[in-house]
Every structure is written in structure tokens, then in C-alpha cells.
C-alpha positions, 0 to 999 in steps of 0.5 A: 677298914674293911676289905670286901675283896679279901673277905671274898677270897678268904671265905669262898674256896670253890670257883666256877670259871666260865670260859676256862680254856685248856690252852696254856697261853690263855689268861683263863688257864694261867689264872685258874692254875694260880688259884688252884695252887693257892688252895681253891677248887676250880670247876671248869665251865666251857662247852669246848673242854672235857677237863682242865687242870685235872678237873671235869669240865661242864658245858654251862653253869647250870650243868655243874652238879655241885655247889660253888661259891664264886663264878669267875667270868672270862667271857665277853661282856655280851655273854655276862647277863646269861652267866649272871642268871645262871649264877643266881639260879645256882645259888652262887654268892659272888660274881667276879668279872675279870679285867676288861669284863664290864656289864653294869646291868648284869651287876645290878641284877646280881646285887639285887639277887643278893650276890656280891659283885666284883667287876673289871678286876683280875682275881689273880692280881687281887689275890697276889696283892693281899696274900702273896706279899704277906709271905715275902 
């Protein structure tokens, strides 16, 4: 049986995290720190952060000068369409909407542009379920 999420996590190692906060109490910070510890490159995208987790931050996806594979969205659903449009422009392969982030129209737009979409799922939980349990 194919596991599309496992494939995404195995094949895509550069993550632009939209809404990443330097506040350690925020879910975005904990999730990004976990992923960084597990070998992923994190690119913080937040107009209010100069750097997070030792990585230079950018005000928007469009401002990121390098390529990234996955856009992880920690923003309210009403902000998702503009993030998806930027992800399409920047050539991302995957749009990942964290738990509680659902926007069906934006998901369809991303799919129509050839991107894979994961919606309303926590990337940390999905990674841990597939890879951390294997090491126990």
C-alpha cells in the first residue's frame, strides 16, 4: 500500500514554514525545531521574525531566494489562498496545512497547479508516526 505522506517526508527535505514564531511556546516553533533535529532544512517565513532556530527569516514566500520543497502553513485559513499562490509561483512541490488549517478551494488550486496537498494534519505527528516508531 502506498503511503503518500511517507513519500513526501522522505523525498522533500527543505521546508518553508509560514507563520514560524521564535516564541518557544508556539506550536510552529516546536514543530520546526523537531523537524530540524530530524534533518530537515527550515526556512522561517514571518514578517515579524528576522531569524528563528538559527535560520534567516523572510517576510514572505516570494522573498525567499532559494528553492524549497514543502510549504508548511501555520496561518489561519483565510490567509491560505495567498500562501498557496506564492507556493505555486515559487515552484514548491507540496503544500502542507497544519492541524486546524482547512481551505478546500486553495487545496484544489494547488492540486490543479500540480502540487501535492496535505490538509489538517500535523507534520510532526505524521513524521513521528512513520519514522520515530521504527527506531524503538
